[in-house]
C-alpha positions as CSV (number, residue, x, y, z in Angstrom):
1,M,-15.6,23.9,8.0
2,K,-13.3,21.6,10.0
3,K,-13.4,18.0,8.7
4,S,-14.0,15.2,11.2
5,L,-11.3,12.8,12.2
6,L,-11.5,9.3,10.7
7,A,-11.4,6.1,12.6
8,L,-8.5,4.0,11.3
9,D,-9.5,0.7,9.7
10,L,-6.0,-0.8,9.4
11,P,-6.9,-3.7,7.0
12,L,-8.7,-1.3,4.7
13,F,-5.7,1.1,4.8
14,Q,-3.3,-1.8,4.0
15,E,-5.5,-2.9,1.1
16,N,-5.7,0.7,-0.2
17,V,-1.9,1.1,0.0
18,K,-1.4,-2.1,-1.8
19,R,-3.7,-1.0,-4.6
20,F,-2.0,2.4,-4.9
21,R,1.5,0.8,-5.0
22,E,0.5,-1.6,-7.7
23,T,-0.7,1.2,-9.9
24,L,2.3,3.4,-9.1
25,G,4.5,0.6,-10.3
26,E,2.8,0.6,-13.6
27,L,2.9,4.4,-14.0
28,A,6.6,5.0,-13.2
29,R,8.6,6.6,-15.9
30,P,11.1,4.3,-17.6
31,G,14.4,4.2,-15.8
32,E,13.0,6.1,-12.7
33,P,12.1,4.7,-9.3
34,G,8.6,5.9,-9.3
35,A,6.5,7.5,-6.5
36,T,6.4,6.7,-2.8
37,I,3.1,7.2,-0.9
38,L,3.2,9.7,1.9
39,P,0.1,9.1,4.0
40,V,-1.3,12.4,5.3
41,T,-2.5,12.2,8.8
42,K,-4.7,15.3,9.0
43,Y,-7.8,13.1,9.4
44,L,-6.2,10.9,12.1
45,D,-5.7,11.3,15.9
46,R,-2.4,10.6,17.7
47,D,-3.2,7.0,18.5
48,N,-4.2,6.1,15.0
49,S,-1.2,7.8,13.5
50,R,1.1,5.9,15.8
51,T,-0.7,2.7,14.9
52,L,0.4,3.3,11.3
53,L,4.0,3.9,12.3
54,E,4.0,0.7,14.4
55,A,2.7,-1.2,11.4
56,G,5.6,0.1,9.3
57,F,3.8,2.8,7.2
58,G,6.0,5.7,7.9
59,P,7.0,8.3,7.1
60,L,3.7,10.1,7.5
61,G,2.9,13.6,6.4
62,E,1.3,16.4,8.5
63,N,0.3,19.8,7.4
64,R,-0.4,21.7,10.6
65,S,2.1,22.4,13.4
66,D,-0.4,22.0,16.2
67,Q,-1.4,18.6,14.9
68,L,2.2,17.6,14.6
69,M,2.8,18.6,18.2
70,Q,-0.1,16.4,19.3
71,K,1.1,13.4,17.4
72,T,4.8,13.2,18.2
73,D,7.4,14.5,20.6
74,P,10.7,16.4,19.8
75,G,13.3,13.9,18.8
76,Q,11.1,10.9,19.4
77,D,10.8,9.6,15.9
78,P,11.7,12.4,13.4
79,D,12.5,9.9,10.7
80,C,8.8,9.0,10.7
81,W,7.4,12.5,9.8
82,H,7.4,14.9,7.0
83,F,5.9,18.4,7.3
84,I,3.9,19.4,4.1
85,G,2.0,22.5,5.2
86,R,3.1,26.1,5.2
87,L,5.7,26.6,7.9
88,Q,5.6,29.9,9.9
89,R,9.0,31.1,11.1
90,N,7.7,31.2,14.7
91,K,6.9,27.5,14.5
92,I,10.3,26.4,13.4
93,S,11.4,25.3,16.9
94,V,8.2,23.2,17.1
95,V,8.3,21.5,13.8
96,A,12.0,21.1,12.9
97,P,13.0,18.6,15.7
98,R,9.9,16.4,14.9
99,I,10.6,15.8,11.2
100,C,13.1,14.5,8.7
101,M,11.8,16.5,5.7
102,L,10.1,19.8,5.0
103,H,8.2,19.9,1.7
104,S,7.2,23.6,1.8
105,L,10.3,25.8,1.9
106,D,8.8,28.8,0.2
107,S,10.9,31.9,0.8
108,E,14.5,33.1,1.5
109,R,13.4,34.4,4.9
110,L,12.2,31.0,5.9
111,A,15.3,29.3,4.5
112,A,17.6,31.7,6.5
113,S,15.7,31.3,9.8
114,L,15.4,27.5,9.4
115,D,19.1,27.1,8.5
116,A,20.1,29.2,11.6
117,W,17.9,27.1,13.9
118,V,19.0,23.8,12.6
119,E,22.6,24.8,12.8
120,D,22.2,25.7,16.5
121,H,19.9,22.8,17.6
122,L,20.2,19.7,15.4
123,V,23.1,17.4,14.6
124,S,22.4,16.7,11.0
125,P,21.2,18.9,8.1
126,L,17.4,19.0,7.6
127,A,16.2,17.7,4.2
128,V,14.0,20.3,2.5
129,L,12.0,20.6,-0.7
130,V,11.5,24.0,-2.3
131,Q,7.9,24.9,-3.0
132,V,7.5,26.4,-6.4
133,N,4.3,28.2,-7.5
134,I,4.3,26.8,-11.0
135,A,0.9,28.1,-11.9
136,S,1.7,31.6,-10.4
137,E,-1.6,31.5,-8.4
138,T,-1.8,34.6,-6.1
139,R,-3.4,32.7,-3.2
140,K,-0.8,29.9,-3.1
141,A,2.7,30.0,-1.6
142,G,5.9,29.1,-3.4
143,I,8.7,30.8,-5.3
144,D,8.4,32.1,-8.8
145,P,9.5,29.4,-11.3
146,V,11.4,31.9,-13.4
147,L,13.5,32.9,-10.4
148,A,13.8,29.4,-8.9
149,P,17.1,28.3,-10.5
150,E,19.0,31.4,-9.4
151,L,17.4,31.4,-5.9
152,I,18.0,27.7,-5.3
153,L,21.6,27.7,-6.5
154,N,22.2,30.6,-4.1
155,W,20.4,28.9,-1.2
156,V,22.3,25.6,-1.7
157,S,25.6,27.5,-1.3
158,R,24.6,29.6,1.6
159,F,22.4,27.4,3.8
160,R,24.6,24.5,4.7
161,S,22.4,23.2,7.5
162,L,19.7,22.4,5.0
163,R,20.0,19.6,2.5
164,F,18.1,20.5,-0.7
165,E,16.5,17.4,-2.1
166,G,14.1,18.7,-4.8
167,L,10.9,20.6,-5.4
168,M,7.2,20.6,-4.4
169,T,4.2,22.2,-5.9
170,M,0.5,22.6,-5.2
171,P,-1.4,22.4,-8.6
172,P,-4.4,24.5,-9.5
173,D,-7.9,23.3,-8.6
174,L,-8.4,21.7,-12.0
175,S,-8.9,18.2,-13.4
176,A,-6.0,15.8,-13.1
177,E,-5.3,16.0,-16.8
178,Q,-5.3,19.8,-16.8
179,C,-2.7,19.7,-14.0
180,R,-0.3,17.6,-16.2
181,P,1.5,20.6,-17.6
182,V,2.2,21.9,-14.1
183,F,3.7,18.6,-13.0
184,R,5.7,18.3,-16.2
185,Q,7.1,21.8,-15.7
186,L,8.1,21.0,-12.2
187,R,10.0,18.0,-13.4
188,L,11.8,19.9,-16.1
189,L,12.6,22.7,-13.6
190,R,14.1,20.1,-11.2
191,D,16.2,18.6,-14.0
192,S,17.4,22.0,-15.1
193,I,18.5,23.0,-11.5
194,R,20.1,19.7,-10.9
195,D,22.2,20.1,-14.0
196,Q,23.6,23.3,-12.6
197,L,24.5,21.9,-9.1
198,S,27.8,20.4,-8.1
199,S,27.9,16.6,-8.4
200,A,27.5,16.2,-4.6
201,A,24.5,18.5,-4.4
202,A,22.9,17.1,-7.6
203,S,23.0,13.6,-6.3
204,S,20.4,14.4,-3.6
205,F,18.4,16.9,-5.6
206,S,16.0,14.2,-7.0
207,H,12.6,14.5,-5.4
208,L,9.3,15.9,-6.7
209,S,6.5,16.2,-4.2
210,M,3.4,16.5,-6.3
211,G,0.1,14.8,-6.6
212,M,-2.7,14.2,-4.1
213,S,-5.8,12.1,-4.0
214,G,-7.4,13.6,-7.1
215,D,-4.5,13.8,-9.4
216,W,-1.9,11.3,-8.2
217,Q,-1.9,9.1,-11.2
218,V,-1.0,11.9,-13.6
219,A,1.6,13.2,-11.1
220,A,3.1,9.7,-11.1
221,E,3.2,9.6,-14.8
222,E,5.1,12.9,-14.8
223,G,7.7,11.7,-12.4
224,A,6.5,12.4,-8.8
225,T,8.7,10.8,-6.2
226,W,6.3,11.6,-3.3
227,I,2.5,11.7,-3.6
228,R,0.6,13.1,-0.7
229,I,-2.5,11.0,-0.1
230,G,-5.1,11.5,2.7
231,R,-8.7,10.4,2.7
232,A,-8.3,8.0,-0.3
233,L,-6.1,5.8,1.9
234,F,-8.6,5.6,4.8
235,L,-11.9,5.1,3.0
236,P,-13.3,2.4,0.7
237,P,-12.7,3.1,-3.0
238,G,-15.2,5.6,-4.4
239,L,-16.1,7.1,-1.0
240,E,-13.0,9.4,-0.6
241,D,-14.6,12.5,-2.0
């Protein structure tokens, strides 16, 4: 069932962001920068999404290409948007010029098609995160974690119009604590791949997009750099479920 859009209460949103940021600062791993909140706009319309951008809360995350089309225009403000949903190859021309980062690069076919389109149409490389199916769930997208190092090292050398900046995962539908091993494995996988990259490529391969409203604290403890938060930012504490 389609969930209803929410009316933006900006002061409440600001207070929720402040609360999240304070906790994230406490949860950051020693010596690491900690997680940045990526507000997810699936529950907002265009006007409310743009209100957040005007208030300085970008970048924002969107998970549907049709919604991204409604909320922005090609080249208007791509630095303000990340795409976090599954990207179909026939939607590359719609999504790529509207974003600064793709969180869900999940196959070689998509990487090749995206690289070719970006090379032909954009000036700068597009930042991407590779989606890894850490828990090997049949109904979720993402590359096999066992094959990930070899694949990603190959992609980095071949697809020069993409800038590989780390990994993303969607954890199983379990309790936050039960998801901890998934988040930890993603961090260890990132570290292993980074150690095998050239110094130039390794310097940008730092991100971990993991953690949502139900498990963000555990994800932050395990080294998330982007946490994807939706309803919990727009509703009073305790009412986000």
